[in-house]
N, CA, C and O atoms as a Tinker XYZ file with bonds, in Angstrom:
   284  protein
     1  N     33.729000    0.915000   13.117000    73     2
     2  CA    32.911000    0.042000   12.556000    64     1     3
     3  C     31.340000    0.701000   12.323000    63     2     4     5
     4  O     30.755000    1.294000   13.230000    81     3
     5  N     30.896000    0.546000   11.283000    73     3     6
     6  CA    29.511000    1.234000   10.945000    64     5     7
     7  C     28.308000    0.414000   11.642000    63     6     8     9
     8  O     28.438000   -0.766000   11.968000    81     7
     9  N     27.227000    1.092000   11.821000    73     7    10
    10  CA    26.247000    0.231000   12.303000    64     9    11
    11  C     25.423000   -0.404000   11.274000    63    10    12    13
    12  O     25.206000    0.221000   10.236000    81    11
    13  N     24.844000   -1.810000   11.477000    73    11    14
    14  CA    24.359000   -2.364000   10.644000    64    13    15
    15  C     23.042000   -1.770000    9.845000    63    14    16    17
    16  O     22.752000   -2.023000    8.676000    81    15
    17  N     22.328000   -0.936000   10.735000    73    15    18
    18  CA    21.015000   -0.435000   10.202000    64    17    19
    19  C     21.319000    1.028000    9.615000    63    18    20    21
    20  O     20.513000    1.902000    9.934000    81    19
    21  N     22.313000    1.360000    8.856000    73    19    22
    22  CA    22.613000    2.490000    8.076000    64    21    23
    23  C     21.765000    2.304000    6.852000    63    22    24    25
    24  O     21.149000    1.260000    6.639000    81    23
    25  N     21.750000    3.321000    6.068000    73    23    26
    26  CA    20.969000    3.555000    4.861000    64    25    27
    27  C     21.212000    2.534000    3.903000    63    26    28    29
    28  O     20.340000    1.830000    3.394000    81    27
    29  N     22.868000    2.463000    3.600000    73    27    30
    30  CA    23.321000    1.454000    2.784000    64    29    31
    31  C     22.983000   -0.042000    3.090000    63    30    32    33
    32  O     22.902000   -0.887000    2.199000    81    31
    33  N     22.794000   -0.302000    4.406000    73    31    34
    34  CA    22.627000   -1.756000    4.869000    64    33    35
    35  C     21.115000   -2.065000    4.522000    63    34    36    37
    36  O     20.717000   -3.157000    4.119000    81    35
    37  N     20.371000   -1.007000    4.724000    73    35    38
    38  CA    18.707000   -1.277000    4.472000    64    37    39
    39  C     18.574000   -1.461000    2.981000    63    38    40    41
    40  O     17.559000   -2.027000    2.576000    81    39
    41  N     19.407000   -1.081000    2.187000    73    39    42
    42  CA    19.212000   -1.199000    0.618000    64    41    43
    43  C     17.876000   -0.440000    0.419000    63    42    44    45
    44  O     17.586000    0.541000    1.102000    81    43
    45  N     17.110000   -0.923000   -0.511000    73    43    46
    46  CA    15.896000   -0.494000   -1.125000    64    45    47
    47  C     14.731000   -0.777000   -0.208000    63    46    48    49
    48  O     13.648000   -0.488000   -0.716000    81    47
    49  N     14.684000   -1.220000    0.894000    73    47    50
    50  CA    13.588000   -1.453000    1.643000    64    49    51
    51  C     12.727000   -0.210000    1.766000    63    50    52    53
    52  O     11.536000   -0.308000    1.473000    81    51
    53  N     13.200000    0.898000    2.154000    73    51    54
    54  CA    12.423000    1.962000    2.404000    64    53    55
    55  C     11.838000    2.543000    0.957000    63    54    56    57
    56  O     10.647000    2.847000    1.023000    81    55
    57  N     12.380000    2.720000   -0.160000    73    55    58
    58  CA    11.915000    2.846000   -1.368000    64    57    59
    59  C     10.926000    2.002000   -1.884000    63    58    60    61
    60  O      9.926000    2.458000   -2.438000    81    59
    61  N     11.171000    0.577000   -1.715000    73    59    62
    62  CA    10.048000   -0.180000   -1.927000    64    61    63
    63  C      8.696000   -0.054000   -1.093000    63    62    64    65
    64  O      7.618000   -0.370000   -1.596000    81    63
    65  N      8.794000    0.348000    0.005000    73    63    66
    66  CA     7.951000    0.585000    0.875000    64    65    67
    67  C      7.042000    1.953000    0.390000    63    66    68    69
    68  O      5.852000    1.922000    0.078000    81    67
    69  N      7.681000    2.829000    0.407000    73    67    70
    70  CA     7.156000    3.991000   -0.178000    64    69    71
    71  C      6.576000    3.957000   -1.705000    63    70    72    73
    72  O      5.763000    4.811000   -2.061000    81    71
    73  N      7.000000    2.995000   -2.540000    73    71    74
    74  CA     6.395000    2.742000   -3.889000    64    73    75
    75  C      5.038000    2.209000   -3.592000    63    74    76    77
    76  O      3.995000    2.628000   -4.094000    81    75
    77  N      5.177000    1.023000   -2.530000    73    75    78
    78  CA     3.968000    0.333000   -2.319000    64    77    79
    79  C      2.796000    1.186000   -1.722000    63    78    80    81
    80  O      1.612000    0.966000   -1.980000    81    79
    81  N      3.237000    2.159000   -0.914000    73    79    82
    82  CA     2.259000    3.125000   -0.258000    64    81    83
    83  C      1.619000    4.051000   -1.359000    63    82    84    85
    84  O      0.431000    4.367000   -1.295000    81    83
    85  N      2.476000    4.490000   -2.405000    73    83    86
    86  CA     2.044000    5.113000   -3.428000    64    85    87
    87  C      1.175000    4.603000   -4.358000    63    86    88    89
    88  O      0.266000    5.284000   -4.832000    81    87
    89  N      1.395000    3.381000   -4.680000    73    87    90
    90  CA     0.441000    2.393000   -5.462000    64    89    91
    91  C     -0.759000    2.251000   -4.978000    63    90    92    93
    92  O     -1.709000    2.294000   -5.758000    81    91
    93  N     -0.956000    2.063000   -3.668000    73    91    94
    94  CA    -2.180000    2.037000   -2.768000    64    93    95
    95  C     -2.877000    3.355000   -2.922000    63    94    96    97
    96  O     -4.072000    3.411000   -3.211000    81    95
    97  N     -2.135000    4.412000   -2.731000    73    95    98
    98  CA    -2.823000    5.665000   -2.877000    64    97    99
    99  C     -3.558000    5.935000   -4.286000    63    98   100   101
   100  O     -4.616000    6.536000   -4.474000    81    99
   101  N     -2.730000    5.344000   -5.192000    73    99   102
   102  CA    -3.101000    5.554000   -6.702000    64   101   103
   103  C     -4.425000    4.770000   -6.829000    63   102   104   105
   104  O     -5.439000    5.241000   -7.343000    81   103
   105  N     -4.318000    3.530000   -6.312000    73   103   106
   106  CA    -5.589000    2.510000   -6.487000    64   105   107
   107  C     -6.781000    3.159000   -5.634000    63   106   108   109
   108  O     -7.907000    2.880000   -6.048000    81   107
   109  N     -6.698000    4.015000   -4.458000    73   107   110
   110  CA    -7.528000    4.584000   -3.750000    64   109   111
   111  C     -8.171000    5.713000   -4.712000    63   110   112   113
   112  O     -9.387000    5.868000   -4.819000    81   111
   113  N     -7.382000    6.342000   -5.273000    73   111   114
   114  CA    -7.861000    7.589000   -6.205000    64   113   115
   115  C     -8.705000    7.001000   -7.468000    63   114   116   117
   116  O     -9.609000    7.642000   -8.004000    81   115
   117  N     -8.351000    5.880000   -7.818000    73   115   118
   118  CA    -9.096000    5.233000   -9.008000    64   117   119
   119  C    -10.507000    4.633000   -8.492000    63   118   120   121
   120  O    -11.535000    4.681000   -9.167000    81   119
   121  N    -10.420000    4.099000   -7.284000    73   119   122
   122  CA   -11.606000    3.596000   -6.795000    64   121   123
   123  C    -12.681000    4.817000   -6.520000    63   122   124   125
   124  O    -13.880000    4.597000   -6.686000    81   123
   125  N    -12.212000    6.109000   -6.094000    73   123   126
   126  CA   -13.032000    6.987000   -5.629000    64   125   127
   127  C    -13.704000    7.640000   -7.145000    63   126   128   129
   128  O    -14.869000    8.015000   -7.271000    81   127
   129  N    -12.690000    7.660000   -8.177000    73   127   130
   130  CA   -12.988000    8.108000   -9.551000    64   129   131
   131  C    -14.077000    7.189000  -10.076000    63   130   132   133
   132  O    -15.052000    7.683000  -10.642000    81   131
   133  N    -13.966000    5.942000   -9.924000    73   131   134
   134  CA   -15.017000    4.958000  -10.405000    64   133   135
   135  C    -16.260000    4.944000   -9.539000    63   134   136   137
   136  O    -17.113000    4.093000   -9.791000    81   135
   137  N    -16.443000    5.763000   -8.583000    73   135   138
   138  CA   -17.581000    5.748000   -7.551000    64   137   139
   139  C    -17.706000    4.414000   -6.789000    63   138   140   141
   140  O    -18.690000    3.674000   -6.768000    81   139
   141  N    -16.510000    4.243000   -6.160000    73   139   142
   142  CA   -16.418000    3.220000   -5.014000    64   141   143
   143  C    -15.832000    3.646000   -3.968000    63   142   144   145
   144  O    -14.658000    3.388000   -3.699000    81   143
   145  N    -16.678000    4.421000   -3.195000    73   143   146
   146  CA   -16.022000    5.173000   -1.909000    64   145   147
   147  C    -15.759000    4.371000   -0.850000    63   146   148   149
   148  O    -14.962000    4.696000    0.029000    81   147
   149  N    -16.431000    3.229000   -0.857000    73   147   150
   150  CA   -15.945000    2.143000    0.418000    64   149   151
   151  C    -14.802000    1.764000    0.094000    63   150   152   153
   152  O    -13.959000    1.781000    0.990000    81   151
   153  N    -14.364000    1.275000   -1.351000    73   151   154
   154  CA   -13.095000    0.791000   -1.512000    64   153   155
   155  C    -11.977000    1.722000   -1.429000    63   154   156   157
   156  O    -10.894000    1.314000   -1.010000    81   155
   157  N    -12.141000    2.982000   -1.803000    73   155   158
   158  CA   -11.247000    4.148000   -1.807000    64   157   159
   159  C    -10.887000    4.444000   -0.479000    63   158   160   161
   160  O     -9.742000    4.831000   -0.248000    81   159
   161  N    -11.745000    4.307000    0.458000    73   159   162
   162  CA   -11.644000    4.760000    1.977000    64   161   163
   163  C    -10.902000    3.462000    2.747000    63   162   164   165
   164  O    -10.134000    3.650000    3.690000    81   163
   165  N    -11.214000    2.155000    2.245000    73   163   166
   166  CA   -10.402000    1.183000    2.707000    64   165   167
   167  C     -8.882000    1.134000    2.313000    63   166   168   169
   168  O     -7.977000    0.686000    3.017000    81   167
   169  N     -8.775000    1.658000    1.104000    73   167   170
   170  CA    -7.278000    1.546000    0.534000    64   169   171
   171  C     -6.625000    2.819000    1.066000    63   170   172   173
   172  O     -5.425000    2.791000    1.339000    81   171
   173  N     -7.384000    4.002000    1.241000    73   171   174
   174  CA    -6.707000    5.114000    2.096000    64   173   175
   175  C     -6.145000    4.662000    3.298000    63   174   176   177
   176  O     -4.953000    4.816000    3.563000    81   175
   177  N     -7.087000    4.019000    4.158000    73   175   178
   178  CA    -6.760000    3.399000    5.459000    64   177   179
   179  C     -5.479000    2.631000    5.418000    63   178   180   181
   180  O     -4.533000    2.875000    6.168000    81   179
   181  N     -5.488000    1.660000    4.480000    73   179   182
   182  CA    -4.328000    0.768000    4.381000    64   181   183
   183  C     -3.028000    1.523000    3.949000    63   182   184   185
   184  O     -1.933000    1.206000    4.413000    81   183
   185  N     -3.177000    2.441000    3.126000    73   183   186
   186  CA    -2.045000    3.133000    2.933000    64   185   187
   187  C     -1.350000    3.955000    4.126000    63   186   188   189
   188  O     -0.149000    4.137000    4.329000    81   187
   189  N     -2.336000    4.345000    4.766000    73   187   190
   190  CA    -2.010000    5.244000    6.086000    64   189   191
   191  C     -1.380000    4.094000    7.082000    63   190   192   193
   192  O     -0.520000    4.592000    7.809000    81   191
   193  N     -1.551000    2.894000    7.274000    73   191   194
   194  CA    -1.202000    2.046000    8.063000    64   193   195
   195  C     -0.049000    1.376000    7.454000    63   194   196   197
   196  O      0.747000    0.809000    8.204000    81   195
   197  N      0.140000    1.371000    6.181000    73   195   198
   198  CA     1.370000    0.439000    5.591000    64   197   199
   199  C      2.736000    0.971000    6.111000    63   198   200   201
   200  O      3.671000    0.175000    6.199000    81   199
   201  N      2.904000    2.280000    6.462000    73   199   202
   202  CA     4.277000    2.446000    7.072000    64   201   203
   203  C      4.553000    1.601000    8.311000    63   202   204   205
   204  O      5.686000    1.248000    8.638000    81   203
   205  N      3.383000    1.288000    9.010000    73   203   206
   206  CA     3.615000    0.423000   10.132000    64   205   207
   207  C      3.646000   -1.127000   10.016000    63   206   208   209
   208  O      4.338000   -1.881000   10.700000    81   207
   209  N      2.625000   -1.531000    8.858000    73   207   210
   210  CA     2.400000   -2.809000    8.738000    64   209   211
   211  C      3.001000   -2.981000    7.167000    63   210   212   213
   212  O      2.273000   -2.612000    6.245000    81   211
   213  N      4.016000   -3.411000    6.938000    73   211   214
   214  CA     4.571000   -3.325000    5.535000    64   213   215
   215  C      3.557000   -4.400000    4.631000    63   214   216   217
   216  O      3.173000   -5.404000    5.231000    81   215
   217  N      3.223000   -4.249000    3.537000    73   215   218
   218  CA     2.584000   -5.087000    2.516000    64   217   219
   219  C      0.889000   -5.059000    2.962000    63   218   220   221
   220  O      0.055000   -5.779000    2.412000    81   219
   221  N      0.626000   -4.245000    3.880000    73   219   222
   222  CA    -0.844000   -4.008000    4.009000    64   221   223
   223  C     -1.679000   -3.617000    2.843000    63   222   224   225
   224  O     -2.708000   -4.154000    2.432000    81   223
   225  N     -1.084000   -2.647000    2.417000    73   223   226
   226  CA    -1.786000   -1.934000    1.061000    64   225   227
   227  C     -1.961000   -2.897000   -0.132000    63   226   228   229
   228  O     -3.040000   -2.979000   -0.718000    81   227
   229  N     -0.873000   -3.627000   -0.482000    73   227   230
   230  CA    -0.893000   -4.567000   -1.484000    64   229   231
   231  C     -2.022000   -5.771000   -1.095000    63   230   232   233
   232  O     -2.875000   -6.169000   -1.888000    81   231
   233  N     -1.859000   -6.237000    0.202000    73   231   234
   234  CA    -2.794000   -7.063000    0.579000    64   233   235
   235  C     -4.350000   -6.663000    0.319000    63   234   236   237
   236  O     -5.075000   -7.365000   -0.386000    81   235
   237  N     -4.731000   -5.642000    0.861000    73   235   238
   238  CA    -5.977000   -4.868000    0.762000    64   237   239
   239  C     -6.342000   -4.887000   -0.755000    63   238   240   241
   240  O     -7.424000   -5.301000   -1.172000    81   239
   241  N     -5.368000   -4.415000   -1.518000    73   239   242
   242  CA    -5.646000   -4.040000   -2.849000    64   241   243
   243  C     -5.994000   -5.439000   -3.581000    63   242   244   245
   244  O     -6.969000   -5.506000   -4.330000    81   243
   245  N     -5.169000   -6.542000   -3.338000    73   243   246
   246  CA    -5.500000   -7.711000   -4.093000    64   245   247
   247  C     -6.923000   -8.311000   -3.560000    63   246   248   249
   248  O     -7.672000   -8.906000   -4.335000    81   247
   249  N     -7.224000   -8.124000   -2.260000    73   247   250
   250  CA    -8.423000   -8.727000   -1.541000    64   249   251
   251  C     -9.616000   -8.172000   -2.310000    63   250   252   253
   252  O    -10.508000   -8.937000   -2.679000    81   251
   253  N     -9.662000   -6.833000   -2.571000    73   251   254
   254  CA   -10.551000   -6.092000   -3.202000    64   253   255
   255  C    -10.810000   -6.433000   -4.439000    63   254   256   257
   256  O    -11.976000   -6.595000   -4.799000    81   255
   257  N     -9.747000   -6.599000   -5.295000    73   255   258
   258  CA    -9.915000   -7.374000   -6.770000    64   257   259
   259  C    -10.400000   -8.669000   -6.609000    63   258   260   261
   260  O    -11.256000   -9.104000   -7.379000    81   259
   261  N     -9.861000   -9.465000   -5.514000    73   259   262
   262  CA   -10.493000  -10.786000   -5.804000    64   261   263
   263  C    -12.188000  -10.662000   -5.366000    63   262   264   265
   264  O    -13.043000  -11.333000   -5.943000    81   263
   265  N    -12.428000   -9.926000   -4.522000    73   263   266
   266  CA   -13.730000   -9.805000   -3.782000    64   265   267
   267  C    -14.716000   -9.220000   -4.949000    63   266   268   269
   268  O    -15.891000   -9.582000   -4.889000    81   267
   269  N    -14.338000   -8.375000   -5.969000    73   267   270
   270  CA   -14.927000   -8.104000   -6.984000    64   269   271
   271  C    -15.174000   -8.920000   -7.884000    63   270   272   273
   272  O    -16.307000   -9.041000   -8.351000    81   271
   273  N    -14.025000   -9.706000   -8.328000    73   271   274
   274  CA   -14.052000  -10.683000   -9.194000    64   273   275
   275  C    -15.199000  -11.924000   -8.975000    63   274   276   277
   276  O    -15.887000  -12.443000   -9.854000    81   275
   277  N    -15.183000  -12.222000   -7.566000    73   275   278
   278  CA   -16.233000  -13.411000   -7.284000    64   277   279
   279  C    -17.480000  -12.842000   -6.995000    63   278   280   281
   280  O    -18.364000  -13.679000   -6.810000    81   279
   281  N    -17.830000  -11.622000   -6.896000    73   279   282
   282  CA   -19.126000  -11.087000   -6.989000    64   281   283
   283  C    -19.907000  -11.177000   -7.910000    63   282   284
   284  O    -21.015000  -10.646000   -7.835000    81   283
């Protein structure tokens, strides 16, 4: 019998996580390009931690957008 934690059993979880991290890095690059270094640094940190905390990059990105909208 094969182990349940093989690549086939995991499905697209790893790919989705990598895609989310990549999207957060793109958001960080855009923030730096628009002259928002604090937002860019926060997004870079979230991207770095998103391998350990799934969804963190998405959460930070959404929180920054809401914060900017409410300001």
